[in-house]
C-alpha positions in Angstrom: 115.4 121.3 83.4 117.7 118.6 84.8 118.4 115.5 82.8 120.9 112.7 83.0 122.5 110.8 80.1 121.5 107.1 80.0 122.8 104.5 77.6 119.7 102.7 76.1 118.4 101.0 73.1 115.0 101.3 71.4 112.7 98.2 71.6 110.5 96.7 68.9 106.9 95.8 69.6 107.9 92.1 69.8 110.5 92.9 72.5 108.0 95.1 74.5 105.5 92.3 74.4 108.0 90.2 76.5 108.2 92.9 79.3 106.1 93.1 82.4 105.0 96.0 84.7 108.1 95.4 86.9 110.5 96.2 84.0 111.9 99.7 83.9 111.6 101.5 80.5 112.0 105.0 79.2 109.3 106.8 77.2 108.9 110.3 75.9 108.6 112.9 78.7 106.7 115.3 76.4 102.9 115.8 76.7 100.4 117.7 74.6 100.7 120.6 76.9 104.4 120.5 77.4 106.6 119.2 74.5 109.9 118.0 75.8 112.8 116.5 73.8 113.8 113.9 76.4 112.6 110.7 78.1 111.0 109.8 81.4 111.4 106.6 83.5 108.2 104.5 83.2 106.6 101.0 83.4 104.0 99.2 81.4 100.5 99.3 83.0 100.1 95.5 82.5 102.2 92.7 81.0 103.2 93.4 77.4 101.7 90.1 76.2 98.2 91.3 77.3 98.2 94.3 74.9 96.8 93.9 71.4 97.4 95.6 68.1 101.0 96.7 68.8 99.8 99.5 71.0 101.1 99.7 74.6 100.2 101.8 77.6 102.9 103.0 80.0 102.8 105.1 83.1 105.7 107.4 83.9 107.1 108.0 87.3 105.4 111.4 87.1 102.0 109.8 86.8 101.3 110.4 83.1 99.8 107.5 81.1 101.0 107.3 77.5 99.7 105.3 74.5 102.7 104.0 72.5 103.3 102.3 69.2 107.0 101.2 69.5 107.4 100.5 65.7 106.1 103.9 64.7 109.2 105.9 63.5 107.3 109.2 64.0 107.1 108.5 67.8 109.9 108.5 70.4 109.4 104.8 71.1 110.1 102.7 74.1 113.7 102.3 75.3 115.4 100.1 77.9 118.8 100.6 79.6 121.6 99.0 77.6 125.3 99.8 78.2 126.0 99.1 74.5 123.2 101.4 73.3 123.1 105.1 72.4 122.8 108.0 74.9 119.4 109.5 75.6 118.5 112.4 77.9 116.3 111.2 80.8 114.4 113.8 82.9 115.2 113.7 86.6 112.7 114.3 89.4 112.7 117.5 91.3 111.0 116.0 94.3 107.8 114.1 95.3 104.3 115.4 95.4 102.6 113.8 98.4 98.8 113.5 98.0 98.0 112.9 101.6 94.8 112.6 103.6 95.3 113.4 107.3 92.8 113.0 110.1 93.7 115.4 113.0 91.8 114.5 116.2 90.2 117.6 117.6 91.8 119.5 114.7 91.1 123.1 113.8 92.7 125.9 111.8 95.4 126.5 114.4 96.4 122.9 114.4 96.6 122.9 110.6 98.8 126.0 110.6 101.1 124.4 113.1 101.3 121.3 110.9 102.3 123.3 107.8 104.8 125.3 109.9 106.4 122.2 111.2 106.7 120.8 107.6 108.3 124.0 106.4 110.8 123.9 109.3 111.7 120.3 108.5 112.0 120.5 104.7 112.3 124.2 103.8 110.0 127.0 102.8 109.2 125.4 99.4 107.6 122.3 100.7 104.0 123.4 101.1 102.1 125.1 98.3 98.4 125.0 99.1 96.6 125.2 95.7 93.5 123.5 97.1 92.5 122.3 100.5 89.5 120.6 101.9 88.8 120.8 105.6 85.7 119.0 106.7 84.4 118.2 110.2 84.4 114.4 111.0 81.2 113.2 112.7 81.6 111.3 115.9 80.3 108.2 114.3 82.3 105.0 113.7 81.8 102.3 111.1 83.1 98.8 110.4 84.4 98.2 106.9 84.2 94.8 105.2 85.0 93.5 101.7 82.7 91.1 99.7 83.2 89.6 96.3 81.6 91.7 93.5 79.8 88.5 92.2 79.0 86.9 95.5 76.5 84.0 95.7 73.1 84.8 97.3 72.3 83.1 100.5 75.8 82.7 101.8 74.8 84.5 105.0 77.7 87.0 104.9 80.3 84.2 105.2 82.0 85.4 102.0 83.5 88.6 103.5 86.8 89.8 104.8 87.1 92.3 107.7 89.0 95.3 106.3 88.8 97.7 109.2 86.8 98.0 112.4 86.1 101.2 114.3 87.0 103.8 111.8 85.4 107.1 110.9 83.3 107.2 107.7 85.3 110.1 106.3 88.3 107.9 106.1 86.5 105.2 104.1 86.5 107.4 100.9 90.3 107.4 100.9 90.5 103.6 100.7 90.1 101.4 97.7 88.7 97.9 97.7 90.8 94.9 96.5 90.4 93.8 92.9 87.1 92.0 92.4 85.8 93.0 95.8 83.4 95.8 97.0 83.2 97.6 100.3 80.3 97.0 102.7 80.0 99.7 105.4 78.1 99.0 108.6 77.5 100.9 111.8 80.3 100.0 114.3 79.6 97.1 116.7 81.8 96.4 119.6 83.6 93.1 119.4 82.5 91.0 122.3 85.1 88.5 123.4 83.2 85.3 124.3 86.3 83.3 125.2 85.5 81.5 128.4 87.8 82.5 131.3 88.9 80.5 134.2 
């Protein structure tokens, strides 16, 4: 387990309430399954002023969401870097887990094996550990993807929509997320006809 020593100070609930999601903090790296006596870099999930009851939620760089009561002396608390503070042990990252969806045109098992082989050659034998894998055929059907407001007014005739993507495969749509307050509308692909008059 690799850690680095960081000078930091513990924050009160009032101080945390003044922070935003962009501010770097340190929270306990321990979880219910893995108790660790050190800290992890993290950020609040929303501005501190938007939390109520002195309870805050932070997300660590490792993807864990933690509920925190900064003033509870029985908890590790929320810390921020401060050269005049005390030293704490902060857990370092061992690497990055890439959760990636790839579409391989005309792909098959041989093309996947060559992809994994190339990744191992580039980054070393430890890069690819396949615990689960989903390989599905992609139908030769394309769709157009639009976004519409979740609470759109009726009778607007489709004017209240944004074009998100044209000419994509439906399998790819499930890896996309709509913007806040918007929903996806999927339609069969229609070729865009350029009606600009030519000379």
